[in-house]
C-alpha positions in Angstrom: 15.9 -74.4 -17.7 13.8 -72.5 -20.6 10.7 -72.5 -18.2 13.1 -70.8 -15.9 14.2 -68.3 -18.1 10.6 -67.4 -19.3 9.6 -67.1 -15.8 12.3 -64.4 -15.5 11.8 -62.8 -18.5 7.9 -62.5 -17.4 8.9 -61.7 -14.0 11.1 -58.8 -15.7 8.3 -57.1 -17.8 6.1 -57.4 -14.9 8.2 -55.1 -13.2 9.0 -52.7 -15.9 5.1 -52.2 -16.6 4.3 -51.6 -13.0 7.3 -48.7 -12.9 6.0 -47.6 -16.0 2.5 -47.3 -14.9 3.6 -45.8 -11.5 5.6 -43.1 -13.5 2.3 -42.3 -15.7 0.3 -42.2 -12.6 2.6 -39.6 -10.7 3.5 -37.5 -13.6 0.4 -35.3 -13.4 0.9 -35.2 -9.5 4.3 -34.0 -10.0 3.6 -31.4 -12.7 0.7 -30.3 -10.6 3.0 -29.8 -7.5 5.7 -28.2 -9.9 2.7 -25.7 -10.8 1.5 -24.9 -7.3 4.9 -24.3 -5.9 5.6 -22.0 -8.8 2.3 -19.9 -8.2 3.2 -19.9 -4.4 6.6 -18.5 -5.4 4.9 -15.8 -7.9 2.3 -15.0 -5.2 4.7 -14.8 -2.5 6.5 -11.9 -4.0 5.5 -8.0 -4.4 7.1 -7.3 -7.8 7.3 -3.8 -9.7 5.2 -5.4 -12.5 2.2 -6.2 -10.3 1.8 -2.9 -8.5 -1.1 -0.8 -9.3 -0.6 1.6 -6.0 1.8 1.9 -3.5 2.1 4.2 -0.3 5.1 4.4 2.3 5.7 6.4 5.3 8.5 6.6 8.1 6.5 7.7 11.2 8.7 9.1 14.2 8.3 7.9 17.7 5.7 5.1 16.3 8.4 2.2 16.9 7.1 -0.7 18.7 3.3 -0.5 17.7 3.9 -2.2 14.5 2.1 -5.2 15.3 -0.6 -3.5 17.1 -1.1 -1.2 13.7 -1.6 -4.4 11.7 -3.6 -6.4 13.9 -6.1 -3.5 14.6 -6.1 -2.7 10.5 -7.2 -6.1 9.8 -9.8 -6.5 12.4 -11.4 -3.3 11.4 -11.5 -4.3 7.8 -13.0 -7.8 8.5 -15.6 -6.1 10.7 -16.7 -3.5 8.3 -18.9 -5.9 6.3 -17.2 -5.0 3.0 -19.1 -7.7 0.5 -16.8 -10.9 -0.2 -13.6 -9.3 1.8 -11.4 -11.7 3.2 -8.2 -10.5 5.6 -5.3 -12.6 6.2 -1.9 -12.8 7.3 0.8 -13.8 5.3 4.7 -13.5 5.2 5.7 -11.9 2.0 9.2 -10.6 0.0 9.4 -7.0 -1.4 11.2 -7.3 -4.6 15.1 -7.0 -4.3 14.8 -7.4 -0.6 15.5 -10.7 0.7 13.9 -10.7 4.0 10.6 -11.3 4.2 7.8 -9.6 6.1 4.8 -10.0 7.3 1.7 -8.3 5.9 -2.3 -8.0 6.1 -3.5 -9.3 3.1 -6.9 -7.6 1.9 -8.3 -10.0 -0.9 -11.9 -9.6 -2.2 -13.7 -13.1 -3.9 -15.9 -11.0 -5.9 -14.8 -11.9 -9.9 -14.3 -8.3 -10.4 -12.2 -7.4 -7.8 -10.4 -10.9 -7.2 -7.4 -10.0 -8.8 -6.6 -7.1 -7.0 -4.8 -7.4 -3.4 -4.3 -4.9 -0.9 -0.9 -5.5 1.3 -0.3 -3.6 4.5 2.7 -4.0 6.7 4.3 -2.0 9.5 8.0 -2.5 10.3 9.4 -1.3 13.7 12.9 0.9 12.9 14.3 2.1 16.3 12.1 4.7 17.7 10.1 4.8 13.9 7.4 2.7 12.3 7.8 2.1 8.5 4.4 1.4 7.0 4.0 0.5 3.6 0.6 -0.2 1.4 0.7 -2.0 -2.3 -2.1 -2.7 -4.2 -1.1 -5.3 -6.7 -2.5 -7.1 -9.7 -2.0 -10.9 -9.3 -2.5 -12.4 -12.9 -2.8 -15.9 -11.1 -6.3 -15.0 -10.1 -7.3 -14.4 -13.7 -6.7 -18.4 -14.0 -9.2 -18.9 -10.9 -12.3 -17.0 -12.3 -11.5 -13.4 -11.8 -13.1 -11.2 -14.6 -10.0 -8.7 -16.0 -11.3 -6.7 -18.9 -10.4 -3.2 -17.8 -14.0 -2.2 -18.2 -15.8 0.7 -16.6 -17.4 -1.4 -14.5 -14.4 -3.3 -13.0 -12.4 0.1 -12.9 -15.2 2.0 -10.1 -15.6 -1.3 -8.3 -11.7 -1.6 -7.7 -11.1 1.8 -7.1 -14.2 2.2 -4.7 -13.4 -1.2 -2.8 -9.7 0.4 -2.5 -10.9 3.7 -1.2 -12.9 2.2 1.5 -10.0 0.0 2.4 -8.1 2.8 2.6 -10.3 4.9 4.5 -10.6 2.4 7.3 -6.9 2.0 7.4 -6.2 5.7 7.6 -8.7 6.0 10.6 -7.0 3.1 12.4 -3.5 4.5 11.8 -5.0 8.1 13.0 -6.5 6.5 16.3 -3.5 4.5 16.9 -1.3 7.9 16.6 -3.7 10.1 18.6 -3.7 7.4 21.5 0.4 7.9 21.4 -0.2 11.7 20.9 1.2 12.0 17.7 0.0 14.3 14.8 -1.5 12.2 12.1 -1.9 15.4 9.9 2.0 15.2 9.3 1.7 11.9 7.6 1.8 12.4 4.0 -1.1 10.1 2.9 -0.5 10.6 -1.1 -0.2 7.4 -3.0 1.5 6.6 -6.2 0.3 4.9 -9.4 -3.1 4.9 -8.1 -6.7 6.9 -8.9 -7.5 5.2 -12.1 -5.4 2.1 -10.8 -4.6 1.7 -14.6 
């Protein structure tokens, strides 16, 4: 009888130890998954505190050409051979807007520029096209090897990079507008927050 009790006790201890070891092994995975989810949520929303530059315009009689503009801009930037540039598509939210929007995301693997991302979206709105452009600073990239010291070299590198991408964007928008017999000169291309990307 006592042998049966001891066997049950040993079996119970074995089950408890196995469960305890499983929880210990899964804890880092759960923590990593939770952190990954947090990073994903953080980086999928454009918030005011991330903004370094923004621009927006409503272009009359250009409705229905949002996807064409985004494809054209993404292709143009990718084909320009800017060092370390990566162009992708991503759905993101704008702070305060519950609806996600498709974006062309322009990032750069250069450690000096890596934390800065350029986001471009074009949304059809009836006969109009609402175009938005953002430059954000993604603090998560600093943890992934991006340099961030606000040095003169960094400021110049980021400003030059953003200026080149913006020039390509403007040229693609102008080309599409010209094809539609629309006047690009009526589009206010002035950005807010920019210049030195402080």
